[in-house]
C-alpha positions as CSV (number, residue, x, y, z in Angstrom):
1,M,0.0,0.0,0.0
2,P,1.4,3.4,-0.9
3,H,2.2,5.9,1.9
4,F,3.6,9.4,2.3
5,S,7.3,10.1,2.9
6,D,8.2,12.2,5.9
7,K,8.6,15.2,3.5
8,S,5.2,14.7,1.9
9,D,3.7,14.5,5.4
10,R,5.3,17.7,6.5
11,N,4.1,19.5,3.3
12,L,0.6,18.2,3.7
13,N,0.4,19.1,7.4
14,S,0.7,22.8,6.4
15,C,-2.6,22.5,4.4
16,H,-6.2,23.0,5.2
17,H,-7.8,20.0,6.9
18,L,-10.0,19.2,3.9
19,L,-6.9,18.9,1.7
20,Q,-5.3,16.7,4.3
21,R,-8.3,14.4,4.4
22,L,-8.5,14.3,0.6
23,M,-4.9,13.4,0.1
24,D,-4.9,10.9,3.0
25,S,-7.7,9.1,1.2
26,V,-6.2,9.2,-2.2
27,I,-2.8,7.8,-1.1
28,I,-4.5,4.6,0.0
29,D,-5.0,3.6,-3.7
30,Y,-2.7,5.8,-5.6
31,D,1.0,6.6,-5.1
32,F,2.1,10.2,-5.3
33,S,4.1,12.8,-3.4
34,V,3.1,16.1,-1.9
35,I,5.7,18.6,-3.1
36,C,4.2,21.8,-1.7
37,G,1.7,23.0,0.8
38,H,2.2,26.4,2.5
39,R,4.7,28.8,0.9
40,G,6.2,31.7,2.7
41,E,7.1,35.0,1.0
42,K,10.5,34.0,-0.2
43,E,9.3,30.6,-1.7
44,Q,6.2,32.2,-3.3
45,N,8.2,35.0,-5.0
46,E,10.8,32.4,-6.2
47,A,8.0,30.3,-7.7
48,H,6.7,33.4,-9.4
49,S,10.1,34.5,-10.8
50,M,10.7,30.9,-12.1
51,G,7.3,30.9,-13.9
52,N,5.8,28.2,-11.7
53,S,3.2,30.6,-10.3
54,K,1.3,33.5,-11.8
55,L,1.0,35.2,-8.4
56,K,3.4,37.0,-6.1
57,W,3.2,36.9,-2.3
58,P,0.7,37.0,-0.7
59,K,-1.9,36.4,-3.5
60,S,-1.5,32.6,-3.9
61,K,-3.7,30.2,-2.1
62,H,-0.4,28.6,-1.0
63,N,0.3,31.7,1.2
64,S,-2.4,31.2,3.8
65,L,-1.8,29.1,6.8
66,P,-3.2,26.5,6.7
67,S,-2.6,26.5,3.0
68,L,-5.7,26.4,0.7
69,A,-3.6,24.9,-2.0
70,V,-1.4,21.8,-2.4
71,D,0.9,20.6,-5.2
72,I,1.2,16.8,-5.8
73,V,3.0,14.7,-8.3
74,P,2.4,11.1,-9.4
75,Y,5.0,8.5,-8.5
76,P,7.3,7.8,-10.2
77,L,7.6,11.4,-11.4
78,D,8.0,12.2,-15.1
79,W,7.2,15.9,-15.7
80,K,6.6,15.1,-19.4
81,N,4.0,12.4,-18.8
82,I,0.9,14.6,-18.6
83,S,-1.3,11.5,-18.8
84,S,0.0,10.4,-15.4
85,F,-1.0,13.8,-13.9
86,K,-4.4,13.5,-15.5
87,A,-4.9,10.0,-14.1
88,L,-4.0,11.2,-10.6
89,A,-6.4,14.2,-11.0
90,L,-9.2,11.8,-11.9
91,Q,-8.6,9.8,-8.7
92,V,-8.4,13.0,-6.6
93,K,-11.7,14.3,-8.1
94,K,-13.5,11.0,-7.5
95,T,-12.3,11.0,-3.9
96,W,-13.3,14.6,-3.4
97,D,-16.9,13.8,-4.3
98,K,-16.9,11.4,-1.3
99,I,-15.9,14.0,1.3
100,P,-19.1,15.3,2.9
101,E,-17.4,18.0,5.0
102,A,-16.4,19.8,1.8
103,E,-20.1,20.5,1.0
104,R,-20.9,21.5,4.6
105,E,-18.0,23.9,4.7
106,G,-18.9,25.3,1.3
107,F,-15.8,24.4,-0.7
108,D,-15.2,23.3,-4.3
109,L,-11.9,21.8,-5.5
110,S,-10.1,23.3,-8.5
111,W,-7.4,21.5,-10.4
112,G,-4.7,23.5,-12.2
113,G,-4.8,21.1,-15.2
114,D,-8.4,22.3,-15.9
115,W,-7.4,26.0,-16.1
116,K,-7.7,27.6,-19.6
117,T,-4.6,29.8,-19.8
118,F,-2.0,28.5,-17.3
119,K,-1.8,24.7,-16.9
120,D,-0.5,23.8,-13.5
121,Y,-0.9,20.0,-13.4
122,P,0.4,19.5,-9.8
123,H,-1.9,22.2,-8.3
124,Y,-5.2,21.7,-6.4
125,E,-6.9,24.5,-4.5
126,L,-10.0,25.0,-2.3
127,R,-12.4,27.7,-3.5
128,K,-15.4,28.9,-1.6
129,K,-18.6,28.2,-3.4
130,K,-20.2,31.4,-4.7
131,D,-23.7,30.6,-3.3
132,V,-22.5,29.9,0.3
């Protein structure tokens, strides 16, 4: 059975409890790593300057504590294998639909691979529902 490394655990522990619950459920059936949860000012601005984020500090969902965003990658990692990121996203989305607290707390899940202009395949974020 897949499980998180210590580093993945530390990264995930900086995230909102719904993201923790989601990823803890996904890892049971699908092997992946958590590469980023909360980002401080230095890390966020570095991600922006490297082109890995469109937002500077403190505008990213990674900048809140707990983080409203998490970056995960399939294992084994091959950045060019977009189909492996899509397969992981499918598992994450299916699992999200089984978490009743998300509905009660008024959150939707957004995957960066679904975005129109900036594809961010490792990125998942919580968004407050508009009607809540």
